[in-house]
C-alpha positions in Angstrom: -0.2 20.8 -0.4 3.4 21.4 0.6 3.4 23.0 4.0 7.0 24.1 4.1 9.0 23.6 0.8 12.4 23.5 2.5 11.4 20.9 5.1 9.7 18.8 2.4 12.8 19.0 0.2 15.0 17.8 3.0 12.7 14.9 3.8 12.6 13.8 0.2 16.4 14.1 0.0 16.8 12.0 3.2 14.5 9.3 1.8 16.3 9.3 -1.5 19.7 8.9 0.2 18.4 6.1 2.4 16.9 4.3 -0.5 20.0 4.7 -2.6 22.6 3.9 0.0 20.9 1.4 2.3 17.8 -0.2 0.7 18.8 -0.8 -2.9 22.0 -2.6 -1.9 19.9 -4.9 0.4 17.3 -5.9 -2.2 18.9 -9.2 -3.1 19.2 -10.1 0.6 15.5 -9.5 1.1 14.6 -11.5 -2.0 16.7 -14.4 -0.8 15.7 -14.4 2.9 12.1 -13.3 2.4 12.5 -10.9 5.3 13.4 -7.3 6.0 16.8 -7.2 7.9 16.4 -6.2 11.6 19.0 -3.5 11.3 17.1 -1.9 8.3 13.9 -1.9 10.4 15.7 -0.1 13.2 17.0 2.5 10.8 13.5 3.0 9.4 12.2 3.6 13.0 15.0 6.1 13.6 14.1 8.0 10.5 10.4 8.1 11.4 9.2 6.0 8.5 6.5 4.3 10.5 4.8 7.5 11.3 5.0 9.4 8.1 1.3 10.1 7.8 0.4 9.9 11.5 -0.2 13.4 13.0 2.5 15.1 15.0 0.4 15.1 18.1 0.7 11.3 18.1 4.4 11.3 17.4 4.3 11.1 13.6 5.3 13.5 10.8 1.8 14.2 9.7 2.5 14.4 6.0 0.0 15.9 3.7 -1.1 13.8 0.7 1.1 15.7 -1.7 4.1 15.3 0.7 3.3 11.6 1.1 3.3 10.9 -2.7 6.6 12.7 -3.1 8.1 10.3 -0.5 6.3 7.4 -2.2 8.0 8.3 -5.5 11.3 7.7 -3.8 10.3 4.6 -2.0 9.2 3.1 -5.3 12.8 3.1 -6.5 13.6 0.1 -4.4 12.0 -3.3 -3.6 8.3 -2.9 -2.8 8.8 -5.1 0.3 10.5 -2.2 2.2 7.5 0.1 1.6 5.1 -2.7 2.4 6.6 -3.2 5.8 6.0 0.4 6.8 2.9 0.9 4.6 0.3 -0.5 6.9 1.3 1.7 9.8 1.0 4.7 7.5 -2.1 3.6 5.7 -4.9 1.1 6.1 -3.5 -0.1 9.5 -3.7 3.3 11.2 -6.0 5.6 9.2 -9.2 3.8 10.4 -8.2 4.5 14.0 -7.1 8.0 13.2 -10.3 8.9 11.3 -13.0 7.1 13.4 -11.4 5.9 16.6 -12.1 7.2 20.1 -9.6 9.5 21.8 -8.7 6.6 24.0 -8.0 4.3 21.0 -6.0 7.0 19.3 -3.9 7.6 22.4 -3.4 3.9 23.0 -2.2 2.9 19.5 -1.2 5.8 17.3 2.0 6.8 19.2 3.2 3.2 19.2 2.4 2.8 15.5 4.2 6.0 14.7 7.4 4.9 16.5 7.3 1.4 15.0 6.8 -0.2 18.4 3.7 -1.8 16.9 3.2 -3.2 13.4 -0.3 -3.1 12.1 -2.4 -5.2 9.7 -5.8 -4.4 8.0 -8.2 -7.4 7.9 -10.8 -7.0 5.2 -10.4 -9.6 2.5 -11.9 -13.0 3.0 -11.9 -16.3 1.1 -15.3 -15.4 -0.4 -15.2 -11.6 -0.1 -12.6 -9.3 -1.8 -13.9 -6.6 -4.0 -17.4 -7.4 -2.8 -16.4 -6.4 0.8 -20.0 -5.8 1.9 -20.6 -9.6 1.8 -18.2 -10.3 4.6 -18.9 -13.4 6.6 -16.6 -12.8 9.6 -18.9 -12.2 12.6 -18.6 -10.2 15.8 -21.3 -11.1 18.3 -21.9 -8.9 21.4 -21.7 -10.8 24.7 -22.0 -8.4 27.6 -19.0 -6.1 27.7 -17.2 -8.1 25.0 -17.5 -9.2 21.4 -16.7 -12.7 20.1 -15.2 -12.8 16.6 -15.3 -15.8 14.2 -14.1 -16.1 10.7 -11.1 -16.1 8.4 -9.3 -13.2 6.6 -7.1 -13.8 3.6 -4.0 -12.3 2.0 -3.4 -10.0 5.0 -0.2 -7.9 4.6 2.2 -8.1 7.5 -0.1 -10.6 9.4 2.8 -12.9 10.3 4.5 -10.1 12.1 1.8 -7.6 13.1 1.0 -6.5 16.7 -2.5 -5.2 16.1 -5.2 -5.9 13.5 -8.0 -3.7 12.3 -10.7 -6.2 11.6 -13.9 -5.8 9.6 -16.7 -8.0 10.9 -20.4 -8.3 10.6 -22.2 -7.2 13.8 -25.8 -7.4 12.3 -27.4 -10.0 10.1 -30.6 -7.9 9.9 -28.8 -5.1 8.2 -27.7 -6.4 4.9 -24.6 -5.2 3.1 -22.3 -2.6 4.3 -24.5 -1.2 7.1 -24.0 -4.3 9.2 -20.2 -4.2 9.3 -18.2 -2.8 12.2 -14.4 -2.3 12.7 -12.4 -3.7 15.7 -8.9 -3.5 17.0 -7.6 -7.0 17.9 -4.2 -7.4 19.6 -1.8 -10.2 18.8 -1.8 -12.9 21.5 -5.6 -12.7 22.1 -6.8 -16.3 22.7 -8.4 -17.9 19.6 -6.4 -15.7 17.2 -4.1 -17.7 14.8 -2.5 -17.5 11.5 -2.1 -19.6 8.3 1.3 -20.3 6.8 2.9 -17.3 5.0 1.7 -17.2 1.4 4.2 -18.2 -1.4 3.7 -15.4 -3.9 4.8 -14.7 -7.4 6.9 -11.7 -6.2 7.4 -9.2 -3.4 9.5 -11.5 -1.3 9.9 -9.9 2.1 6.4 -8.6 2.1 4.7 -11.3 4.1 1.0 -12.2 3.9 -1.1 -14.9 5.4 -4.6 -15.9 6.6 -5.7 -14.5 9.9 -8.1 -16.9 11.7 -10.6 -15.9 14.4 -11.9 -18.8 16.5 -14.1 -17.4 19.3 -11.7 -14.5 19.8 -13.1 -12.5 22.7 -12.2 -8.8 22.9 -13.5 -6.0 25.1 -16.3 -3.9 23.6 -13.9 -0.9 24.0 -12.0 -2.3 21.0 -14.9 -1.4 18.7 -13.5 1.5 16.6 -15.3 4.7 17.4 -17.5 2.8 19.9 -20.3 2.6 17.3 -21.6 -0.4 15.4 -22.3 -0.4 11.7 -19.7 2.2 10.5 -16.8 -0.2 9.9 -17.4 -0.5 6.1 -17.5 3.3 5.9 -14.3 3.4 7.8 -12.7 1.1 5.3 -13.9 3.1 2.4 -12.5 6.3 3.9 -9.0 4.9 3.6 -9.3 3.7 0.0 -8.9 7.0 -1.8 -5.8 7.8 0.1 -4.4 4.3 -0.4 -5.1 4.4 -4.1 -3.2 7.6 -4.6 -0.4 6.2 -2.6 -0.2 3.0 -4.7 -0.3 5.1 -7.8 2.7 7.1 -6.6 4.5 3.9 -5.7 3.9 2.6 -9.2 5.4 5.8 -10.7 8.5 5.4 -8.5 8.9 1.7 -9.5 8.5 2.6 -13.2 11.2 5.3 -12.9 13.6 2.8 -11.4 12.9 0.2 -14.1 13.3 2.8 -16.8 16.6 4.1 -15.3 18.0 0.6 -15.2 16.9 -0.1 -18.8 18.4 3.1 -20.1 21.7 2.3 -18.4 21.7 -1.2 -19.9 20.8 0.1 -23.4 23.7 2.6 -23.3 26.2 -0.1 -22.3 25.0 -3.1 -24.2 26.4 -3.2 -27.8 25.1 -4.9 -30.9 26.3 -4.5 -34.5 29.1 -2.3 -33.2 27.0 0.3 -31.3 25.0 0.7 -28.0 21.5 -0.6 -28.5 20.2 2.8 -27.2 21.1 4.1 -30.7 18.5 1.8 -32.3 15.2 3.6 -33.0 13.0 0.7 -31.9 14.7 0.7 -28.5 14.4 4.5 -28.4 10.6 4.1 -29.0 10.2 1.9 -25.9 12.3 4.3 -23.8 10.3 7.3 -25.1 6.9 5.7 -24.6 7.8 4.7 -21.1 9.1 8.2 -20.2 5.9 9.8 -21.5 3.6 7.4 -19.6 5.5 7.9 -16.4 5.3 11.7 -16.8 1.5 11.5 -17.4 1.0 9.2 -14.4 3.1 11.5 -12.1 1.0 14.5 -13.1 -2.2 12.6 -12.3 -0.9 11.5 -8.9 0.2 15.0 -7.9 -3.1 16.5 -9.1 -5.2 14.0 -7.2 -3.0 14.5 -4.1 -3.4 18.2 -4.2 -7.2 18.0 -4.6 -7.4 15.7 -1.7 -5.4 18.1 0.4 -7.9 20.8 -0.6 -10.7 18.7 0.9 -12.3 17.8 -2.4 -14.0 14.5 -3.1 -11.3 12.7 -5.1 -13.0 9.3 -5.6 -12.8 9.6 -9.4 -9.4 11.1 -9.5 -7.9 8.5 -7.1 -9.3 5.7 -9.1 -8.1 7.2 -12.4 -4.6 7.7 -11.0 -4.5 4.2 -9.5 -5.8 2.6 -12.6 -3.5 4.5 -15.1 -0.4 4.4 -13.0 -0.5 0.7 -12.1 -1.3 -0.3 -15.7 1.4 2.0 -16.9 3.9 0.4 -14.5 3.1 -3.0 -15.9 3.7 -1.8 -19.5 7.0 -0.2 -18.5 8.1 -3.4 -16.8 7.3 -5.4 -19.9 9.2 -2.9 -22.2 12.2 -2.9 -19.8 12.5 -6.7 -19.8 12.4 -6.4 -23.6 15.1 -3.8 -23.7 17.3 -6.1 -21.6 16.6 -9.0 -23.9 17.6 -12.4 -22.6 19.3 -10.7 -19.7 15.9 -9.4 -18.5 14.8 -12.9 -17.9 17.5 -13.9 -15.5 17.9 -12.8 -11.9 21.3 -11.2 -12.4 19.3 -8.0 -13.2 16.8 -6.3 -11.0 14.2 -6.0 -13.8 13.4 -9.7 -13.5 12.4 -9.2 -9.9 10.6 -5.9 -10.5 8.6 -7.5 -13.4 7.1 -9.9 -10.9 6.9 -7.5 -8.0 4.9 -4.7 -9.8 2.2 -7.1 -11.0 0.5 -6.9 -7.7 0.0 -3.1 -8.0 -2.9 -3.7 -10.4 -4.7 -5.9 -7.9 -4.6 -4.4 -4.4 -6.4 -1.3 -3.2 -9.1 -2.4 -5.7 -8.3 -4.1 -9.0 -8.2 -2.2 -12.3 -11.6 -3.5 -13.1 -13.0 -2.2 -9.8 -11.4 1.2 -10.6 -13.2 1.2 -13.9 -16.5 0.5 -12.2 -15.9 3.3 -9.6 -15.0 5.8 -12.4 -18.0 4.9 -14.6 -20.5 5.0 -11.8 -19.2 8.3 -10.6 -19.6 9.7 -14.1 -23.1 8.4 -14.4 -24.0 9.8 -11.0 -22.6 13.2 -11.9 -24.5 13.2 -15.2 -27.8 12.5 -13.5 -27.2 15.4 -11.1 
């Protein structure tokens, strides 16, 4: 749902200009330093990027899902590290507080998340629990007016830099599975909270991840999100549909960027006396990529609009996420092929994007998890 077409258009144009003039020229710097430049972070704060999806009453822009994906299309045109830096504040790091938090929790954290004063992380995955999130081993034991947390979280985005952490932990061993999991807000600097060394990843330099370790971390009971035990897993699930649509949109944007670069290269690169873009086998790869991007974009917009209408989009979100991320991988492969040997060296952005976009098929639920979600929803619907 687009609330005001003119305002939405101006926002997208602003993001497009910022991506084109500021972020794309800094991509190599981010890849080399494995960090987002401080001046770029300040510019993102000034433009309101940290509060895109946080409601206006808490200092954000309060974008609808459709407005958000249109912004994500643009952000996808540059290194995923930039989007990752602001992504947790606009997604999994804030939505749990927004959806299920108490008014005191919302007022304490959402305005500072929206301004970029705080950077957030979402701590769900563990060494032995990823897709099977209901089997979490991190514990939160009530001790008077406090909870004591113990356990380790893995591959946590922005953990080396984050100010607050939304943490999923088991508060009941009697209640098996998801029902025994609760969500907590833990602030950086709390005694017993420590971090592993930043992960050395295949791609996405500048998007930092690491282990988050809880060793008798003692926090006030008021940090239990919503003030109710046992709803943490439900909180986590509430943010997944939104996150999956967002990642699908990001994949579309990245595919658009790769295809644009590949087309430009094909029109300039000459073989046998003519641009390789004139060769039909090159044209086939260009055309297949264009068609798949178009299909994915339609899916993303449809899912976003249905979510804005208040419909259950579990199936649509998983379909869009699965198709768009797999599509992005295929486009990346074709674009390397179009570049030929040049696509295998770092002189061209496609080499970096080829590695960066591989992660899209893994987080917010792997492709295989999306297949399970889609099929189970189909079976459930057929049974009535």
